[in-house]
C-alpha positions in Angstrom: -7.7 -40.3 -53.3 -8.6 -42.5 -50.7 -6.4 -43.0 -48.1 -6.4 -46.2 -46.4 -5.9 -46.4 -43.1 -8.7 -47.1 -40.8 -10.5 -44.5 -38.5 -10.6 -44.4 -35.5 -6.5 -45.3 -35.2 -4.2 -45.9 -31.8 -1.6 -43.7 -33.1 -3.3 -40.4 -33.2 -1.9 -39.5 -29.9 -3.7 -37.1 -27.5 -3.2 -33.3 -27.5 -5.5 -29.8 -27.2 -4.8 -29.0 -30.7 -7.4 -30.2 -33.2 -6.0 -32.4 -36.7 -8.0 -34.3 -39.1 -8.3 -37.5 -37.0 -8.7 -35.8 -33.8 -12.0 -33.9 -33.3 -11.3 -32.0 -30.4 -15.0 -30.1 -28.6 -15.7 -26.5 -28.3 -18.5 -24.9 -26.8 -19.5 -25.2 -30.3 -19.3 -28.8 -30.7 -16.4 -30.8 -32.1 -13.2 -29.2 -34.1 -11.8 -30.5 -37.3 -8.7 -28.8 -38.8 -7.5 -30.0 -41.9 -3.6 -29.1 -42.7 -3.7 -28.0 -46.2 -0.3 -28.6 -47.9 1.5 -24.7 -48.9 -2.6 -23.4 -48.2 -3.1 -25.5 -51.2 -6.6 -26.9 -51.9 -8.2 -28.5 -55.2 -11.7 -27.0 -56.2 -13.7 -30.6 -55.3 -11.9 -31.1 -52.0 -13.0 -27.6 -51.3 -16.4 -29.4 -52.6 -15.5 -31.9 -50.2 -15.1 -30.1 -47.2 -18.4 -27.6 -47.9 -21.3 -31.0 -48.4 -19.3 -32.7 -45.2 -19.5 -29.1 -42.9 -23.4 -29.1 -44.2 -23.7 -33.3 -43.3 -22.0 -33.8 -40.3 -21.8 -30.3 -38.6 -23.5 -26.8 -38.9 -22.0 -25.5 -42.3 -19.4 -23.2 -40.4 -16.0 -23.2 -41.5 -13.1 -21.5 -40.5 -10.1 -20.0 -42.1 -6.6 -20.8 -39.9 -3.8 -18.0 -39.5 -1.4 -21.0 -41.0 -3.4 -20.9 -44.1 -5.7 -24.4 -43.1 -8.9 -24.8 -42.8 -11.2 -26.2 -40.1 -14.7 -27.0 -39.5 -16.4 -26.3 -36.5 -19.7 -27.8 -34.5 -19.5 -31.3 -35.2 -22.0 -32.8 -34.1 -21.4 -35.7 -31.7 -21.6 -39.1 -33.3 -21.0 -37.8 -36.6 -17.1 -37.7 -36.1 -16.1 -40.8 -37.9 -18.1 -40.4 -40.7 -16.5 -36.4 -41.4 -13.3 -38.1 -40.9 -13.4 -40.8 -43.6 -15.2 -38.1 -46.1 -11.8 -35.9 -45.3 -9.9 -39.0 -46.0 -11.4 -40.1 -48.9 -10.8 -36.3 -50.4 -7.4 -37.2 -50.2 -6.8 -34.5 -46.9 -5.3 -36.8 -44.5 -1.9 -38.2 -43.8 -0.3 -40.3 -45.4 -0.3 -42.2 -42.3 -2.3 -41.5 -38.9 1.2 -40.2 -37.0 1.8 -37.5 -39.9 -1.2 -35.5 -39.3 0.8 -32.6 -36.7 4.3 -32.1 -38.3 2.7 -30.8 -41.3 3.3 -27.4 -40.1 4.8 -25.7 -42.9 3.8 -22.6 -44.5 4.8 -21.0 -47.6 3.7 -18.1 -49.2 0.4 -18.0 -50.7 1.7 -16.7 -54.0 4.5 -19.0 -53.8 5.7 -19.8 -57.9 3.3 -16.8 -58.8 4.8 -14.3 -57.2 6.4 -11.3 -59.1 9.5 -10.7 -56.8 10.2 -14.1 -55.7 13.7 -15.2 -55.8 12.9 -18.7 -56.0 9.8 -20.9 -56.4 9.2 -22.6 -52.9 7.2 -25.1 -54.1 9.1 -28.1 -54.8 11.5 -27.7 -51.6 8.2 -27.7 -49.2 6.5 -30.4 -51.1 10.0 -32.5 -50.6 9.9 -31.6 -46.7 6.3 -32.4 -46.2 6.8 -36.0 -47.6 9.9 -36.4 -45.5 8.2 -35.4 -42.7 5.3 -37.7 -43.4 7.2 -40.6 -44.3 9.5 -40.4 -41.2 8.3 -42.3 -37.8 10.7 -39.8 -35.6 9.6 -36.5 -36.6 6.2 -37.4 -35.7 7.0 -37.0 -31.8 7.8 -33.2 -32.8 4.2 -31.0 -31.0 1.4 -30.0 -33.3 3.1 -26.6 -33.0 6.7 -27.2 -34.3 6.7 -25.0 -37.5 8.5 -23.8 -40.4 8.8 -21.2 -42.9 10.0 -21.5 -46.1 10.4 -18.2 -47.7 11.2 -17.6 -51.3 11.1 -14.1 -51.4 8.1 -12.9 -52.3 5.7 -9.6 -52.2 3.1 -11.8 -50.5 4.7 -12.8 -47.5 3.6 -13.0 -43.9 7.0 -12.5 -42.2 6.1 -12.1 -38.6 5.0 -15.4 -37.3 7.6 -16.9 -35.2 8.7 -19.9 -36.4 11.0 -22.7 -34.5 12.6 -23.1 -37.9 12.9 -20.5 -40.6 14.8 -20.2 -43.9 14.7 -17.1 -46.5 16.0 -17.2 -50.1 18.8 -14.6 -50.6 20.9 -14.3 -54.0 24.5 -15.8 -53.3 27.7 -16.0 -55.4 26.5 -19.1 -57.3 23.1 -18.6 -57.3 20.4 -19.0 -54.6 21.0 -19.6 -50.7 18.8 -19.8 -47.5 19.6 -17.5 -44.8 18.0 -19.9 -41.6 17.3 -18.8 -37.9 15.6 -20.3 -35.1 12.2 -19.4 -33.0 11.5 -16.0 -34.6 11.2 -14.5 -38.1 13.5 -13.5 -40.9 14.8 -10.3 -40.0 13.8 -7.3 -41.8 14.6 -4.4 -39.4 17.6 -3.1 -37.6 17.0 -4.5 -34.3 15.9 -8.1 -35.3 17.4 -10.8 -34.3 20.0 -11.9 -37.2 20.4 -15.3 -39.5 22.3 -17.7 -37.9 23.7 -18.4 -40.9 23.2 -19.0 -45.0 22.9 -22.6 -46.5 23.2 -23.5 -50.4 19.8 -23.9 -51.5 21.0 -27.7 -52.5 21.6 -28.2 -48.6 18.1 -26.9 -47.5 16.2 -30.0 -47.2 19.3 -31.7 -45.5 19.5 -28.6 -42.8 15.9 -28.5 -41.8 16.3 -32.5 -41.2 19.5 -32.2 -39.5 17.8 -29.0 -37.6 14.7 -31.1 -36.4 17.1 -34.0 -35.4 19.0 -32.0 -33.2 15.8 -30.8 -31.7 14.7 -34.4 -31.2 18.3 -35.1 -29.4 18.8 -32.2 -27.1 15.3 -31.1 -26.0 13.7 -32.6 -22.9 10.2 -34.2 -22.7 9.0 -30.6 -21.6 10.5 -29.1 -24.5 8.5 -28.6 -26.9 9.7 -26.1 -29.2 13.2 -24.7 -30.5 12.5 -21.3 -27.7 12.7 -24.0 -25.1 15.5 -25.7 -26.2 17.2 -21.9 -26.9 17.1 -21.7 -23.0 19.4 -24.3 -22.2 21.7 -24.5 -25.7 23.3 -21.1 -27.3 22.2 -20.7 -30.8 26.0 -20.6 -31.0 26.4 -23.8 -29.9 23.4 -25.7 -32.2 25.0 -24.0 -35.1 28.5 -26.0 -33.9 26.6 -29.2 -33.8 25.2 -28.6 -37.0 28.1 -27.5 -38.5 29.2 -30.7 -37.7 26.5 -32.8 -39.6 26.6 -30.4 -42.6 30.5 -30.1 -42.8 32.2 -27.1 -44.4 28.8 -26.0 -46.1 27.2 -23.0 -43.9 28.1 -19.3 -45.1 28.2 -16.3 -42.7 25.0 -14.5 -43.2 26.7 -11.1 -41.6 24.1 -8.2 -41.7 21.8 -9.4 -43.8 18.3 -8.4 -43.9 15.1 -9.6 -45.5 13.3 -7.4 -48.2 9.7 -6.0 -46.4 6.7 -8.0 -47.6 4.4 -5.4 -49.2 1.0 -4.7 -47.7 -2.4 -5.7 -48.1 -0.8 -7.7 -51.1 -3.5 -10.6 -50.1 -6.4 -8.7 -51.3 -7.3 -7.5 -54.5 -6.1 -8.3 -58.2 -2.1 -9.0 -58.4 0.2 -9.5 -61.5 1.8 -12.7 -61.6 5.1 -13.7 -62.9 3.3 -15.7 -65.6 2.2 -13.4 -68.6 -1.5 -12.5 -69.0 -2.6 -14.2 -65.4 -2.9 -12.3 -62.1 -4.1 -13.7 -58.5 -7.0 -12.4 -57.5 -7.2 -12.1 -52.8 -10.2 -11.9 -50.6 -10.7 -11.6 -47.0 -13.0 -13.8 -45.3 -15.5 -11.6 -42.0 -14.0 -12.4 -39.3 -12.1 -15.9 -41.0 -15.4 -17.6 -41.4 -16.7 -19.1 -44.5 -20.5 -20.6 -44.7 -20.3 -23.7 -46.4 -22.5 -22.2 -49.2 -19.1 -19.5 -49.7 -16.5 -22.0 -50.0 -18.7 -24.0 -52.6 -19.2 -20.9 -54.5 -15.3 -20.4 -54.6 -14.7 -23.7 -56.6 -17.3 -22.5 -59.1 -15.6 -19.6 -59.3 -11.5 -21.6 -59.4 -12.9 -24.1 -61.8 -14.6 -20.8 -64.3 -11.9 -18.4 -64.4 -9.1 -20.5 -63.1 -7.1 -23.8 -62.9 -9.9 -25.3 -60.2 -7.3 -24.3 -57.2 -7.8 -22.4 -54.4 -4.9 -21.3 -51.7 -5.9 -20.5 -47.9 -3.7 -17.5 -46.6 -2.4 -16.8 -42.9 -4.3 -13.9 -43.1 -7.4 -15.7 -42.8 -8.3 -15.0 -46.4 -8.3 -16.6 -49.8 -6.4 -16.6 -53.1 -7.5 -17.6 -56.5 -4.2 -18.5 -58.9 -4.1 -18.5 -62.3 -7.0 -16.4 -63.3 -7.0 -14.3 -67.1 -6.1 -10.9 -66.6 -9.3 -10.2 -68.7 -11.4 -11.8 -66.1 -10.4 -10.1 -63.1 -13.2 -7.7 -62.8 -15.9 -10.6 -62.9 -13.9 -12.2 -60.2 -13.7 -9.3 -58.1 -17.7 -8.6 -58.5 -18.2 -12.1 -58.0 -16.4 -11.9 -54.9 -18.5 -9.3 -53.6 -21.4 -11.0 -54.1 -20.2 -14.0 -51.5 -19.6 -11.2 -49.2 -15.7 -11.5 -49.0 -13.4 -8.3 -48.6 -11.2 -7.3 -51.9 -10.3 -4.0 -50.6 -7.8 -3.3 -47.4 -9.8 0.3 -46.7 -12.5 -2.1 -45.4 -12.5 -2.4 -41.7 -13.4 -5.6 -41.0 -10.7 -6.3 -44.0 -8.1 -5.4 -40.8 -9.6 -6.9 -38.0 -8.9 -10.1 -36.3 -11.3 -11.9 -33.6 -11.3 -15.4 -31.9 -14.3 -17.0 -31.1 -15.2 -15.8 -28.4 -17.9 -17.0 -25.7 -19.7 -18.4 -28.1 -18.2 -21.0 -29.2 -15.1 -21.5 -27.0 -15.4 -22.1 -22.8 -12.0 -19.5 -22.0 -13.6 -17.0 -23.7 -14.9 -13.7 -21.7 -17.1 -11.7 -24.4 -18.5 -12.3 -27.7 -15.8 -11.1 -29.6 -16.8 -11.7 -33.1 -20.4 -10.0 -32.1 -18.1 -6.9 -30.6 -16.0 -7.1 -33.7 -18.5 -6.6 -36.1 -19.9 -3.7 -33.5 -16.5 -1.9 -33.5 -16.0 -2.4 -37.6 -19.3 -0.1 -38.0 -17.6 2.8 -35.6 -14.0 2.5 -37.6 -13.4 4.6 -40.9 -12.3 3.1 -43.6 -8.6 3.3 -45.0 -5.8 1.7 -46.2 -3.6 3.1 -44.0 -5.1 2.3 -40.7 -4.1 0.0 -38.4 -4.8 -3.6 -37.5 -7.2 -4.5 -34.5 -6.8 -7.8 -32.6 -9.8 -8.8 -30.1 -8.8 -11.8 -28.5 -11.4 -13.3 -25.8 -8.7 -14.7 -23.5 -4.8 -14.4 -23.0 -4.4 -17.4 -25.2 -4.2 -15.7 -28.4 -5.7 -18.2 -30.5 -6.4 -16.1 -33.4 -3.2 -14.3 -34.0 0.3 -16.0 -34.2 1.8 -12.2 -34.2 1.1 -9.0 -32.2 -1.4 -6.7 -34.4 -0.4 -3.1 -33.8 -3.4 -2.8 -31.2 -5.1 -5.8 -29.0 -8.3 -5.7 -27.6 -8.3 -8.3 -24.5 -12.0 -9.4 -23.1 -12.3 -8.5 -19.5 -15.7 -9.0 -18.9 -18.9 -9.6 -21.3 -18.6 -6.6 -23.5 -15.6 -5.1 -22.0 -12.0 -5.2 -23.4 -8.6 -3.7 -22.3 -7.0 -1.9 -25.2 -2.9 -2.8 -26.0 -0.7 -0.7 -28.5 2.3 -3.3 -29.6 5.3 -1.7 -28.1 8.7 -2.3 -30.9 11.0 -4.1 -28.5 8.2 -5.2 -25.7 6.6 -8.5 -24.9 3.0 -9.3 -24.7 0.5 -7.4 -26.2 2.3 -4.0 -25.6 1.4 -0.9 -23.6 -2.0 -0.6 -21.7 -4.0 2.1 -22.9 -7.5 1.5 -22.0 -9.7 -0.5 -19.7 -13.0 -2.1 -19.5 -14.0 -0.4 -22.8 -16.8 -1.2 -24.8 -16.4 -1.3 -28.3 -17.7 2.2 -28.5 -15.1 3.5 -26.2 -12.4 1.6 -28.4 -13.8 3.3 -31.7 -14.0 6.6 -29.8 -10.3 5.6 -28.3 -8.8 3.8 -31.2 -10.0 7.3 -33.3 -7.4 9.6 -31.3 -4.8 7.4 -31.3 -4.2 6.8 -34.9 -5.5 10.6 -36.2 -2.0 11.6 -36.4 0.3 8.5 -36.3 0.9 5.7 -39.3 1.1 1.9 -38.5 1.8 -1.3 -39.8 -0.8 -4.1 -39.8 
């Protein structure tokens, strides 16, 4: 569906974050980030993204850690033509000012997950419509993030969100526990939920929280964690209750059931009988345009002509007939994608690095490939994150191990600490990828980890 507003638009505010309407320059060319509603993409849209990347950029497409896509290496002078093609494919916001606020995460398996308590998709669509159609909400930071969790077994629960909602059973049906500047609690030491709201009031709750934030935050306070430095959770909850009446219920010691590890890879049954969804990881978050074209073809031939992107920088093909699963897996392998969690590359995250980012101190992509050659197979092996600088752009959560570049081909190795901050405990300094592989092997030989 073609979108009618003109490009470029004065309504597009400056920011260091790329958007569809705001192409940001990097060392390897422009970056255009396409925010996908609930991470979902029609096959035709995927094809148009791929062809636009071939025509106007270097053909490199990245899967992001929020289930979006971005085109890299956009050539100077091609920006307006690229944006126009993406808008013509129906990939843009309803108005220019709304692009930044389409920052809502759900499970890639929403609506098909066998363990979900509720299909979160209708609420997500309602919230996205409100976000895009409400000008006062367009002043939210491009990084201000929302999470809607339907209780799926395939869920990213480690990414902190400014506002999160998580489904749980209540006396008369389904409610949503909610919290601020964090994640749904899974373990005993996690910050508890603020309260529980009935399902029918979930949309009203989110909008009330957004309005509260905009009313109370100073211009410098762009995230909910900043607001909490001056307003306690109890204070915000009291203000919220004044707007919602007696609708809120105590959350008590509720904990969200842990998500299933590695459920974004391989074949998994859907709640719809006879159907499966199949997940495959990109190699270090990157897709060639040709791979995306082939994925669109697979989605058409075997599924419902749709593709879902995940926060693990992977893709998910839903609504595949059980009988076709082996054929799809074989085709995904042929595309160079990873469906087996035991493969080392399936558990490594790496940012763009020095090859494409001026802030990168090392070629993290090349070093990650070298590291993967040296690591053992095994689905129980820990996740590893290579970052070219301390900004940690490629990972919104703390991986079990982080390799922080300190010079070309050299890294400091950190291990995540349960109650620590930053990357964790420093274990090794100025390591080559070979050094890191050797140290990691000794550390993981007798310990178990979660990704």
